[in-house]
FIMITI-409208 format. One record per residue (C-alpha): residue in one letter; x, y, z. Coordinates in steps of 0.05 Angstrom, whole numbers, m for minus. Last residue first. Layout:
# FIMITI-409208
rest,x,y,z
A,X,Y,Z
...
END
This chain:
# FIMITI-409208
rest,x,y,z
X,m112,m399,m301
X,m72,m378,m239
X,m115,m343,m185
X,m112,m266,m181
X,m75,m224,m132
X,m91,m149,m124
X,m118,m143,m52
X,m57,m184,m25
X,m5,m137,m54
X,m35,m72,m30
X,m45,m107,39
X,29,m123,46
X,45,m191,65
X,93,m211,7
X,119,m138,m1
X,146,m140,68
X,120,m101,127
X,164,m58,164
X,137,m29,229
X,69,1,253
X,57,10,181
X,114,16,133
X,109,m12,68
X,144,m69,22
X,202,m71,m23
X,179,m85,m90
X,157,m150,m128
X,81,m138,m137
X,48,m207,m143
X,2,m216,m202
X,m8,m290,m199
X,m33,m342,m152
X,m37,m417,m146
X,26,m446,m183
X,72,m389,m177
X,96,m393,m104
X,125,m338,m67
X,194,m316,m41
X,222,m249,m37
X,298,m251,m23
X,330,m190,18
X,385,m159,m14
X,422,m135,50
X,466,m76,45
X,530,m97,84
X,570,m87,147
X,554,m16,169
X,595,5,228
X,554,47,283
X,579,112,315
X,628,117,256
X,658,186,269
X,683,201,199
X,626,165,165
X,572,196,207
X,605,264,194
X,607,255,120
X,535,233,119
X,516,294,157
X,552,342,107
X,521,310,45
X,450,319,74
X,467,387,94
X,489,406,21
X,425,371,m4
X,378,415,44
X,413,479,17
X,398,453,m55
X,321,456,m38
X,290,394,m65
X,255,371,m3
X,236,427,41
X,280,453,92
X,266,444,170
X,295,374,167
X,358,399,139
X,373,445,204
X,356,393,254
X,404,344,215
X,458,398,216
X,450,410,291
X,449,336,307
X,510,317,263
X,548,376,295
X,530,353,364
X,551,280,345
X,613,304,315
X,636,345,375
X,621,291,427
X,565,239,444
X,540,175,417
X,507,136,475
X,484,76,426
X,410,88,450
X,418,161,451
X,439,168,375
X,395,105,361
X,330,143,378
X,271,107,413
X,290,119,484
X,308,190,469
X,238,210,456
X,216,218,528
X,264,276,535
X,293,280,603
X,363,254,583
X,366,306,529
X,364,280,453
X,415,272,404
X,393,257,330
X,412,189,299
X,341,169,287
X,321,240,260
X,372,238,208
X,355,167,187
X,283,189,178
X,295,255,148
X,330,221,94
X,267,194,66
X,278,126,39
X,242,89,96
X,279,38,131
X,286,m37,124
X,315,m70,185
X,387,m86,204
X,422,m120,266
X,487,m136,297
X,491,m120,372
X,549,m99,417
X,552,m90,489
X,488,m90,525
X,455,m71,589
X,474,1,593
X,410,27,559
X,370,m16,607
X,383,32,664
X,368,93,622
X,302,64,607
X,262,16,563
X,304,20,498
X,271,26,434
X,308,14,366
X,375,m24,382
X,354,m58,449
X,281,m66,433
X,301,m96,366
X,342,m151,402
X,287,m168,446
X,240,m174,394
X,288,m217,350
X,300,m266,409
X,373,m268,420
X,435,m313,394
X,493,m297,438
X,561,m296,410
X,619,m278,464
X,665,m233,427
X,738,m236,443
X,786,m180,416
X,860,m196,391
X,849,m168,318
X,846,m240,292
X,794,m255,345
X,755,m199,323
X,752,m225,252
X,732,m296,274
X,673,m266,322
X,654,m227,257
X,643,m292,218
X,610,m325,276
X,561,m268,285
X,545,m262,211
X,533,m334,210
X,484,m331,263
X,450,m268,229
X,439,m312,167
X,412,m372,207
X,362,m329,246
X,369,m325,321
X,381,m255,317
X,452,m229,340
X,483,m208,406
X,559,m197,415
X,580,m198,487
X,649,m167,497
X,724,m187,515
X,778,m135,508
X,811,m153,574
X,807,m100,626
X,855,m42,652
X,831,m11,715
X,895,m24,755
X,922,51,751
X,991,27,752
X,1014,94,731
X,962,140,698
X,972,159,631
X,932,103,602
X,869,118,638
X,820,73,605
X,869,18,598
X,847,m35,549
X,870,m105,545
X,882,m145,477
X,876,m221,481
X,932,m269,464
X,902,m318,518
X,973,m308,557
X,964,m236,562
X,991,m175,524
X,1002,m215,462
X,951,m175,422
X,984,m107,435
X,954,m62,488
X,904,m8,476
X,907,52,521
X,933,102,472
X,917,78,403
X,972,60,353
X,963,m15,366
X,896,m13,339
X,915,17,274
X,968,m34,263
X,919,m87,281
X,871,m60,229
X,926,m54,180
X,943,m129,189
X,871,m152,188
X,859,m117,121
X,920,m147,91
X,901,m217,111
X,829,m211,84
X,862,m181,16
X,849,m112,m2
X,803,m84,m51
X,747,m67,m4
X,790,m24,45
X,764,46,26
X,695,36,55
X,660,96,13
X,637,159,53
X,674,212,14
X,677,177,m55
X,603,162,m46
X,583,232,m49
X,526,234,m99
X,514,158,m93
X,487,164,m22
X,435,218,m44
X,416,176,m103
X,404,111,m61
X,450,54,m86
X,489,53,m20
X,433,35,18
X,435,77,86
X,474,67,152
X,533,111,129
X,606,82,118
X,584,57,48
X,557,m10,38
X,587,m73,3
X,529,m111,m28
X,481,m167,m9
X,451,m229,m33
X,520,m269,m43
X,504,m322,0
X,482,m274,55
X,525,m303,112
X,581,m336,68
X,592,m290,10
X,561,m224,38
X,596,m232,107
X,664,m252,71
X,659,m191,27
X,645,m144,88
X,710,m171,125
X,711,m132,193
X,783,m112,197
X,781,m41,174
X,718,m26,213
X,759,m50,276
X,808,12,268
X,756,60,258
X,715,39,319
X,777,42,360
X,798,113,334
X,725,139,348
X,735,120,420
X,664,110,456
X,673,37,440
X,729,31,489
X,693,30,539
X,620,13,546
X,576,74,547
X,589,77,470
X,546,17,463
X,567,m12,395
X,523,m28,331
X,550,m72,277
X,503,m59,218
X,463,m97,170
X,436,m43,121
X,367,m46,97
X,349,5,44
X,304,m50,6
X,347,m78,m45
X,290,m132,m56
X,315,m188,m101
X,264,m238,m128
X,252,m311,m114
X,192,m347,m154
X,175,m418,m134
X,134,m466,m182
X,196,m480,m228
X,238,m501,m169
X,313,m489,m186
X,309,m418,m152
X,285,m451,m88
X,348,m497,m87
X,395,m438,m97
X,360,m396,m44
X,372,m444,13
X,436,m414,35
X,395,m346,40
X,356,m371,100
X,325,m305,124
X,256,m306,85
X,208,m254,107
X,133,m256,98
X,135,m324,64
X,89,m342,9
X,38,m392,m11
X,41,m442,44
X,37,m517,48
X,66,m520,m24
X,116,m570,m6
X,174,m524,m20
X,141,m465,16
X,131,m510,79
X,200,m541,77
X,231,m471,79
X,183,m448,138
X,206,m511,179
X,282,m490,162
X,268,m414,179
X,251,m431,248
X,188,m429,296
X,141,m427,242
X,75,m386,252
X,22,m393,198
X,m13,m327,175
X,m79,m357,142
X,m120,m306,101
X,m189,m322,74
X,m232,m302,15
X,m180,m275,m30
X,m209,m226,m84
X,m222,m174,m30
X,m291,m139,m31
X,m290,m70,m58
X,m254,m10,m23
X,m312,4,26
X,m308,m70,53
X,m376,m97,56
X,m362,m169,39
X,m307,m166,89
X,m255,m222,79
X,m236,m271,132
X,m179,m271,176
X,m136,m329,210
X,m72,m323,256
X,m33,m385,264
X,1,m433,308
X,52,m410,363
X,m6,m365,396
X,m75,m381,367
X,m110,m320,335
X,m179,m328,310
X,m229,m296,258
X,m201,m226,253
X,m236,m185,198
X,m209,m166,134
X,m212,m106,81
X,m197,m51,131
X,m243,m1,158
X,m244,m24,231
X,m296,m46,283
X,m269,m103,328
X,m297,m79,394
X,m272,m135,438
X,m197,m118,415
X,m154,m164,456
X,m110,m142,511
X,m163,m86,534
X,m132,m53,595
X,m106,5,553
X,m176,23,529
X,m206,15,602
X,m155,63,628
X,m164,114,573
X,m238,113,596
X,m288,74,551
X,m349,103,515
X,m300,139,467
X,m288,70,430
X,m348,56,395
X,m373,123,375
X,m300,145,360
X,m290,92,302
X,m216,70,296
X,m159,99,256
X,m96,57,255
X,m35,102,270
X,33,85,241
X,22,113,170
X,9,183,202
X,87,185,218
X,95,183,137
X,56,247,133
X,107,281,179
X,171,256,146
X,188,319,111
X,183,356,179
X,169,429,188
X,166,454,263
X,108,460,315
X,61,434,259
X,m11,447,253
X,m62,390,235
X,m119,404,195
X,m182,364,183
X,m233,349,128
X,m284,296,117
X,m337,315,165
X,m320,387,170
X,m261,429,196
X,m238,381,251
X,m177,411,286
X,m110,376,306
X,m63,422,341
X,m113,461,379
X,m112,414,441
X,m37,427,439
X,9,369,428
X,52,351,486
X,87,391,538
X,73,421,606
X,141,386,628
X,147,332,678
X,206,292,715
X,214,224,742
X,260,196,797
X,202,176,846
X,210,218,908
X,154,190,947
X,115,127,924
X,115,94,857
X,44,79,843
X,43,53,769
X,22,87,705
X,m9,42,655
X,m77,48,680
X,m84,117,649
X,m148,148,679
X,m147,219,654
X,m86,247,698
X,m94,283,761
X,m42,336,769
X,m24,358,840
X,11,417,871
X,m22,481,845
X,m84,447,826
X,m100,408,758
X,m153,363,730
X,m163,313,674
X,m92,324,642
X,m79,280,585
X,m11,244,581
X,53,253,539
X,103,197,542
X,147,156,588
X,114,97,626
X,162,40,605
X,200,81,558
X,175,97,487
X,178,48,426
X,133,3,456
X,84,10,517
X,128,m30,569
X,92,m36,630
X,122,m10,693
X,194,10,713
X,242,59,690
X,213,127,684
X,253,183,666
X,204,225,624
X,131,248,638
X,98,304,591
X,35,332,618
X,m15,343,562
X,m75,391,551
X,m142,376,573
X,m137,413,635
X,m80,464,630
X,m10,462,658
X,22,532,643
X,72,541,701
X,25,583,744
X,m24,527,750
X,31,477,761
X,51,516,822
X,119,512,852
X,128,492,930
X,178,438,912
X,135,384,938
X,102,365,867
X,48,309,860
X,29,266,801
X,m37,228,800
X,m72,167,770
X,m145,171,768
X,m193,113,750
X,m145,56,749
X,m135,64,823
X,m109,119,859
X,m34,107,844
X,11,163,865
X,68,184,819
X,118,233,852
X,155,289,817
X,217,322,804
X,201,386,759
X,219,406,689
X,221,482,672
X,164,506,631
X,176,515,556
X,120,476,533
X,71,520,569
X,28,542,504
X,15,469,485
X,55,446,430
X,46,448,355
X,53,381,324
X,122,351,309
X,130,326,381
X,68,283,380
X,84,243,315
X,148,210,338
X,113,174,402
X,50,162,355
X,53,86,353
X,90,81,421
X,28,103,460
X,40,158,512
X,m35,162,528
X,m48,233,503
X,m19,215,437
X,m58,154,422
X,m121,188,446
X,m107,249,408
X,m94,208,342
X,m158,167,350
X,m203,225,368
X,m180,273,311
X,m186,215,260
X,m255,195,283
X,m278,267,284
X,m253,272,210
X,m300,222,195
X,m300,147,172
X,m374,133,153
X,m414,82,192
X,m429,14,163
X,m408,m25,224
X,m342,m49,187
X,m322,23,182
X,m327,66,120
X,m291,104,70
X,m329,132,11
X,m317,208,30
X,m241,193,28
X,m218,239,83
X,m187,304,66
X,m123,328,103
X,m100,397,107
X,m27,403,133
X,m9,467,171
X,57,501,178
X,22,569,177
X,60,599,120
X,84,531,92
X,12,509,77
X,13,437,62
X,m35,394,23
X,m68,328,33
X,m112,280,m10
X,m158,221,m4
X,m139,199,68
X,m167,135,89
X,m109,100,51
X,m73,151,9
X,m4,135,m18
X,64,156,9
X,122,136,m28
X,108,93,m97
X,173,108,m138
X,214,110,m74
X,198,37,m58
X,188,33,19
X,111,47,12
X,77,87,65
X,3,76,69
X,m39,139,91
X,m91,159,137
X,m87,90,177
X,m132,30,161
X,m151,m24,200
X,m165,m99,196
X,m112,m129,154
X,m62,m74,168
X,m68,m94,241
X,m28,m159,234
X,24,m144,190
X,53,m88,233
X,36,m125,295
X,88,m185,281
X,134,m141,239
X,148,m93,294
X,128,m26,327
X,77,m40,384
X,5,m46,379
X,m31,m28,446
X,m79,24,418
X,m96,m24,356
X,m122,m78,409
X,m109,m149,380
X,m46,m160,415
X,27,m181,409
X,20,m210,335
X,69,m265,316
X,137,m267,281
X,166,m328,239
X,111,m321,186
X,91,m364,126
X,30,m337,94
X,m31,m383,66
X,m76,m347,18
X,m143,m382,18
X,m196,m370,m38
X,m267,m402,m32
X,m290,m449,m81
X,m316,m426,m149
X,m389,m402,m157
X,m441,m453,m180
X,m487,m443,m240
X,m557,m451,m253
X,m606,m428,m311
X,m679,m408,m312
X,m704,m396,m383
X,m688,m334,m417
X,m728,m271,m425
X,m755,m230,m486
X,m777,m161,m495
X,m809,m124,m549
X,m825,m51,m573
X,m766,m2,m553
X,m722,m66,m547
X,m713,m104,m482
X,m668,m162,m459
X,m676,m205,m399
X,m627,m261,m371
X,m647,m311,m318
X,m602,m335,m261
X,m603,m384,m207
X,m540,m393,m159
X,m510,m451,m126
X,m453,m430,m75
X,m380,m451,m70
X,m360,m372,m56
X,m413,m324,m38
X,m430,m270,m91
X,m409,m198,m85
X,m400,m188,m161
X,m444,m196,m220
X,m416,m187,m287
X,m462,m173,m348
X,m446,m191,m421
X,m492,m180,m483
X,m482,m189,m557
X,m541,m160,m598
X,m531,m91,m567
X,m566,m36,m532
X,m547,21,m489
X,m579,42,m425
X,m565,m24,m393
X,m616,m56,m344
X,m596,m53,m269
X,m582,m119,m240
X,m636,m160,m208
X,m637,m193,m141
X,m694,m237,m109
X,m683,m297,m152
X,m748,m337,m144
X,m712,m396,m177
X,m669,m399,m116
X,m599,m374,m96
X,m607,m310,m133
X,m606,m278,m198
X,m642,m236,m249
X,m599,m208,m307
X,m605,m147,m348
X,m580,m125,m419
X,m614,m82,m471
X,m630,m96,m542
X,m603,m98,m611
X,m636,m152,m650
X,m624,m224,m655
X,m604,m230,m586
X,m538,m261,m558
X,m521,m283,m488
X,m465,m278,m431
X,m466,m279,m358
X,m403,m262,m317
X,m404,m293,m249
X,m369,m266,m183
X,m344,m283,m118
X,m305,m349,m124
X,m300,m340,m200
X,m352,m357,m248
X,m367,m360,m321
X,m441,m361,m348
X,m478,m382,m409
X,m536,m361,m451
X,m529,m374,m526
X,m596,m350,m549
X,m649,m295,m537
X,m704,m280,m590
X,m741,m214,m596
X,m801,m230,m643
X,m788,m232,m714
X,m831,m191,m770
X,m851,m246,m817
X,m844,m230,m891
X,m887,m239,m954
X,m884,m231,m1027
X,m933,m211,m1080
X,m903,m204,m1151
X,m867,m141,m1165
X,m894,m81,m1200
X,m875,m42,m1264
X,m874,24,m1294
X,m855,54,m1362
X,m876,126,m1356
X,m816,153,m1396
X,m789,176,m1330
X,m789,107,m1303
X,m841,85,m1249
X,m832,33,m1192
X,m871,m9,m1149
X,m855,m59,m1099
X,m902,m114,m1070
X,m918,m130,m996
X,m952,m183,m955
X,m940,m185,m881
X,m939,m244,m829
X,m941,m214,m753
X,m891,m231,m696
X,m879,m158,m680
X,m930,m108,m707
X,m899,m60,m755
X,m882,6,m741
X,m833,19,m798
X,m826,0,m866
X,m761,15,m898
X,m753,31,m974
X,m689,15,m1013
X,m681,19,m1091
X,m619,13,m1136
X,m631,41,m1208
X,m653,110,m1186
X,m703,163,m1194
X,m718,211,m1146
X,m792,238,m1126
X,m800,181,m1082
X,m871,148,m1076
X,m901,153,m1009
X,m904,86,m974
X,m973,44,m986
X,m1015,10,m934
X,m1078,m27,m947
X,m1044,m91,m974
X,m1102,m133,m1008
X,m1058,m188,m1009
X,m1060,m193,m933
X,m1030,m168,m872
X,m1007,m105,m906
X,m958,m75,m956
X,m953,m35,m1018
X,m880,m6,m1031
X,m855,54,m1073
X,m788,72,m1105
X,m782,115,m1168
X,m746,95,m1235
X,m681,96,m1263
X,m667,44,m1312
X,m661,m34,m1312
X,m693,m35,m1240
X,m665,m61,m1173
X,m695,m83,m1104
X,m693,m71,m1029
X,m740,m76,m975
X,m723,m50,m908
X,m760,m84,m848
X,m788,m54,m783
X,m822,m75,m718
X,m791,m142,m698
X,m729,m131,m740
X,m712,m151,m812
X,m662,m116,m850
X,m638,m130,m924
X,m704,m157,m947
X,m706,m179,m1019
X,m729,m156,m1088
X,m673,m174,m1138
X,m709,m154,m1206
X,m757,m104,m1231
X,m758,m93,m1308
X,m790,m28,m1341
X,m822,m44,m1409
X,m801,0,m1467
X,m855,53,m1487
X,m872,56,m1565
X,m859,117,m1607
X,m919,164,m1618
X,m952,162,m1692
X,m920,124,m1748
X,m968,151,m1809
X,m947,218,m1800
X,m876,200,m1807
X,m890,164,m1875
X,m932,221,m1904
X,m877,274,m1890
X,m820,229,m1916
X,m842,225,m1996
X,m862,301,m2005
X,m801,315,m1966
X,m752,278,m2007
X,m786,297,m2075
X,m776,368,m2059
X,m706,360,m2039
X,m692,322,m2104
X,m722,383,m2146
X,m686,437,m2111
X,m621,397,m2122
X,m638,395,m2198
X,m656,470,m2203
X,m588,489,m2172
X,m548,449,m2218
X,m582,486,m2280
X,m570,550,m2256
X,m496,537,m2248
X,m456,535,m2183
END
């Protein structure tokens, strides 16, 4: 750049500086722009606090002046941060008060602004929308508050209330409180209350009426035999009766997936080393008098039942550890009555009860009795009895009135047997132990047959007085219902217990209405006179029921096998070849089609539902192999098999076309031949009558005549499941019967086990009742006893199960006819929530419709 150009640039810059400096000096500090505040509002407003929000056009601080007048008097601390959106909460305000306030903000450039004066009111807690919905025993009260608050309700049958719910610890604006334990069809007053930390509110008095009481009407064709739980017998009548008022330690469901469930017992464990069950009582369980159910109550109940030979514990007693002298020889005795206070048994053989181990407080086992009051599943007077005193030749019993004076040389025997005094032990108020004599997979199931009673109320009675009570005048149980009335051939009525420890039942009243026949019960369910039936045995009516929109019919494959039972004491039913031959000709498919109306399935040759897993595992070896033949072909094959049996004549042996049987076919003109004519007893139900008629026809085609005898159900069951004595065991020829059975294999194995003639348990075991003897019977028994001593899940046990089923199928001590698929029937227009399963076991089979677990969870149809 040239020198001339540099001089020119310098001159220009000098002029610019000289000109600009005076101008800058004359301007001073730049002006501050106004700060604008807008959108001042309250975003939250309660009875003690508010949140004030506003906005500024550039970042600024936040502050609020407030007070009960325009003088304010209170100011929040100015924030140190600046922002465009502002929010300040004012706390500790007085509810229901008018406040003045204004907001202030300052920008970084010191621009500031304040809003105009504004006001707000702190709200008082307000309740709105109070309403209530009801059921027969409850009401649900709902309401709203304008602030989050607690929930509480006062209620009672007058405006004085008298009862108050506990205030909730949590708060909400939407409130709901459910009150239970109310009386049905009753007017109630109620008032709602809500509280915040600084305020509270209550509603005006309101009224509501609870719904009408709920009544469940159940159709029955069986009736209770007694109200005394100690005298309950095995059967549907007593089973459905006592489960309403009493509870056992456990409930036993037939459904394999449900199994054994706690009732009074809360939990239980088994120690294989000591063979001891430890059972824990639910600490909440209470009797209807308010007293707790204790381990002492359980111990006393079980021992009283066992030591009086009562049927409900007949299968439980021998499973427990026995008294030390249980191997003593049997002794022929006399029973001598000495009033109800003390029966005695006397021996005249010169032996000594004392040296043989009979101990006061232990039991003497009596067997072989054939007269006297029937106590259920044992013989007339068979069973274990508590010893009150003992001398060398005399045992005095503990006042058992059911023993009769038989005089000298009564044909009975005694053993120093029965559960030991130490078998059941109380550990503490809610714990007891039970030591077993031998392992049994069905032990806990056996406990489902014994209803527990309060020791304090019953122990004041002697054993004789307990057994003399036909009706339970004590009436203290732990169940959900109490008995109102029981009228023979009419109805049994129960009412719900308000104080039931498991919670008040939803159904107020139960009416079990008796019907003399299935037709009357059918009309009642169709007309809506009953809500369900406990057991429906009119399969021909099912199509009509299925077509009714208000009636539900469901299938129950409940391990019931309709079976043809033969008394092996009556020839030729003791001949396995005869049993196998007639089994060919009995037309199962006809029975299913015409007797069961197709509600059935072809069984295996074992008395157990063919659909169970253990049966399916070996079905090929125990299947009825004649299912695919025509009826004519089966009859032909059956007659060929009968013709081939020594002692059996051809069909045309006499003018009537009836076969004859010669017990001694090798003897010449023995003269002891007889016609093959027998009595066939069936239940009076229509289905069973049809079974009898069809079987009668089949046997006639095989040259055998059956005299059909419809028989009272309880009598029939007694003959098949609990004979009275050795004498009565020979008093029948053939019977058709079937009942639901527990799914545990040990049950069926025990049922068909063999027992000595002197064993009291023989009278309830079908192996003995049928008179089944011989090599296969002995083999079945030994394998059954072996498997029952092995825990479930062991492969060795599974092998033995398969072996015993094959033995049964080969020997056919009884002939399975079909697996019954029983219909469960109930109406759908009043109650909902029915559990469609197989029912339960408690003193006998209880169908699902009358099972207490079903009744306790029903709800009304909306």
